[in-house]
N, C-alpha and C positions, 0 to 999 in steps of 0.2 A: 355479586362479583367475588371471584376467588382471590384471597389475599396472596400476594406474591411473596414467597419466602426465598431466602438466600440458599444457593446450592451448597452442599457440603464440600469440603476440600477434596481434591482428587486423591484417591488411594494409590494412583500410579505415578511414578516419576516421569519427567520429560525424557524423550529420546532425541539425541542430537539437537537439543534446544527447542524441540517441538512438543507442545502439550498433547496429552491424549485427547481423543474425541470424547465429549460428554453428551449423553442423550438422556432426555427426560421423557418418560412414557406419558403420552397425552391423557388428559382426563376425558376419555371417550370410550365408547364400546366398539367391538368389532374384532378383538383379538383375544384368543383364549390363553395364549402363552407368550412369553418374551420372545421366543424364536419366531412366532408368527409375525409379530410386529417388526422385528429387526429385518427379517427377510423382505417384508414389504417396504420398509423405510429405506433400506439400502439396496433397492432393486437394481441400481446401476453397477453394483459390484459384480465381479466375475461369478459365473454359475457355481454354486456350492461354496463360495468363499465365506459367507456369513455362517452357514451351518458348520463349516470347518473351524471358524473362530470360536463358536460356542462349544463345540465338541472338545476343542483344545484348551478350554478354560481361559481364553484370552479376553472374555468379556466379564467384568467384575462389577460388584455393587459397591456401595459406600464403605462397607467393611473390608473391602479388598478381596473378598472371597469370590470365586468364579460363579457365574450365573449360568445354569444349564438351559438348553433350548426349551425344555418342557416346564420350566418354572412358570407358575401361573402368572398371568398378566396382572400388574398392580399399578393402577394409575398414579402418576406423580413420582414414581420411583426413578432414581438416577442410576445410570450405567456408564461405564467408561471402557474404552479399549483404544489400542494404538492402531492407527492406520498403517498400511504398508507404505514404506518410503522407497519408491523406486529410485534408481540412480539418477542423479541430475548432473548436467554439465556444469562444472565449477565456473563461477564468474571470476576471472583471474585478476581482479583488481582489489586493492586493500581498502578497508574501512578506516577512516581517520577520525579518532575521537577529538573534537575541538573543545569540548567542555564536559566535565564530570564532577558531580558533587553527591551528597547523600540523597538527593531527590531526583536529579536529572542526569541524563547522558545525551549529549548532542553530538551527532556523528555526521561526517561529510561523506555522503553516499556516492559510489560510482554509478555510471550508466549501467544498465542491464541487470541491476540487482533489485529485486522486489523488496518492498518494505516489510510486509508480513506474509506468512504462509497463505497461499491461495492458489487453487488450481494445480498446475504442474510445478509451481515454484514453492517448495516447502522448506527444505533445509538450506537452500541457497537463497536466503533472505537476510535482510538486515537484522531482524529480530532474532532468528535462530542463530545466526553467526555470533552476535554480540552476547547472547546468553551463554554460548559455549566459551567464547574468548575472554569475557569478563567474569564469568562465574556468577552471573546474577540470574537465577532461574525465574524470578518474579518480574523481570523486565517486561514492560509493555509499551506499545507505540502510542504516542499522544495524537498522532495524525499519520496520514500516508502520503507518500510521494510516488508518482508513476514510476513503474519499473524502468522506463527508458529515460527518465529525467534524473540528472545528478544533482547533488547538493545537500543542504542541511535538513536533518530529520531529528525531531525531539522524541526521546524515549523516557519513560518514567520508571524509577527504581522501585518504588513501593506500590504494590497493587492498589492499596486503599487510597492512594493519591491520584490515581490515573484519571478519574472523572474530573478532578479539579483542574488538571492541566488540559484535558480535552475541552473543557469549557472555554479556555482561552481562545481556541479556534472557533468553536461554535458561536461565541459572542464577538468574534472578529477583533480580539484584543492583541493579536500578533501582527506586527507589520512585517510583511514578507516582500522581498524584492528579488526578481528573477532577471537573468540575462539570457538573451537568445541571439543566435546568428541566423539571418534570413536575407533574402535578396534586398538590395537597396533600390528604392523607387523614389527618384527625386520629386515626383509629382505627389507623393503621399504627404499630406500635411500632418506633421507631428511637432510637438506633443499633442495627443488627443486622448480623450476618454471614450472607450468603446463600451456601449451598453446594449445588451440583447437578452433574449430569453433562450436558454440552452436546454435541450432535452436529451438525456442519455437513457436509452432504453436497455433493459436487461437483455443480454444475449446479442446485442448489436454492437460491433466494435467501436464505431464512430458516433460521437454525439452530433447533434445538429441544432441549428438555430430555427426557431419557430416564431410565429406571431404571438403576441401577448406581452404582458407586463414583464419588463426586464428582470432577470434574476442573476445576471452576471455583469460585472463591471471591472474594466481593466484600464489603467493608465499606461499608455504606450509612449515611450520617449526614445529618441535616437541618441545613442552615446557616441557614435562614430560611424564612419563608412570608408570603404576603400575597395577598389577593384570589383565593383558591382555587389559587394556585400555590405550589409548593415549590422551594426552591433546595437541591439535594442535593450532598453531597460524597461521591464514590465512590472507594474505594481498592481496586483489583484486586490480588489476591495471586497470580493466575494470568493467562494471556493467551489464553484461548480466543476464537475469532472471534465478534464481536458479543456478547461476554460481558455487558457493562454493559447493553446494550439488552435482552437476554434477561432478565436478572435484574430490571431495573426493571419490565418488562412483567409478569413473573411475580408481582411484588408488587402488581400492580393500579394502578401509577402509570407507564405508559409515557412515555418521553421525548417531549416535544413535537416534532412534525415528523418522526416516524419513519415511513417508508413501508413498513416490514416488520413491526413489532411494535406491537400484538398481531395485526394483520391485514395481509397483503400487499396493498398498494394499487397496486403497480406502481412501476417506477423513476421517479425525478424526471427529467423530460425535460431533455436538454441545453439550456442557455439559460434555464431557469427557475430563477432564483436567489432566489425568494420562499421564505419560511418555512423557513430552514435548520434541520436537526436541531439541537436545543438541547443539544448535548454538546460539551464542551471539555476537551482534555488540558491541564489548568491548570498542573501543575508536574511536574518530574522532579528527583530527587536521586540522585547516584551518585558513586562514586570512579573517576576516570579510570584505566583499567587500564594505560595507557601512561605517563602523566605523574605519576600519584598525586594529582592535584589533586581536591579535593572540589568538586563542582558542585551548586549549588542554583539552578535556573532556573525562571522563572515566566512564563507567557503574559500578555501585556498586553491580550488580547482580552476582550470582554464578550459575554454572551449576550443577544440583543436582546429576547427575550420577557420577560426579567426587567426590563430597562430600560424597555420600553414594549410591553406585550402587544398593544396596538392596532396599533402599527406593524408588528410581526412578523406579525400575523394578517391584515393588510390584503390585499385581492385584488390 
């Protein structure tokens, strides 16, 4: 078994709060040159784009020097380059920092803003924005919140401590409480604990419940109701993708503004900020694994459909 070694530091700076792409050449045969491998690896790029990057000296090695297309293939070698950053529609809502110290930044995320760079959302993300706004290039996310969900997100100041804080979530040592607005069904017995097995397949937008040992558990409580709407308090005991949305839909009370459950209606177009998903990561409680401080943090955001359904539903 080949011993795993730490990657060297990037010789390229961030751009707009986004890290350069790092590629390690596999320990395998089949490529004579670096160019051969990158053209195959990045086959989804525009025709000629990879060759142009190499010819322009935009791909560099650990020493920061450009790597030419004809450079002999060397297994295990690290390369870096910056991806093209196409224009993105700005998400016109502010990020509010609710806690900051030498180790953690906790931010109150608005709807429609992705947590980390992914797919078509790169610079318009919590991570990239905060790196720029706070001047902390090493900032990293301890966990992710769905782009359409608002609320509290934890980010780690020091890269070497990121794994420690991520363990809080993997070991379920963070108590999270969410708030959701959904139809009120007087026949639905709550509080109740929903348990099921959820499967999320890569490339398929919606997750689904399947037979088998439960891997998802949510406590569902009713905090209030009026005019056919319910305000629900959701406490997840596991962290499956789309868990709360799947469980609320399965109960027959899908969360307002959900484009996936119970029916996939297509993604919300970029720039359409009407009718946000009425789901909010309301609070987090945890013991800081580095400082030992007990944190009890709460979002200051409100869900618009509860405040004024007419305003939320307006075209």
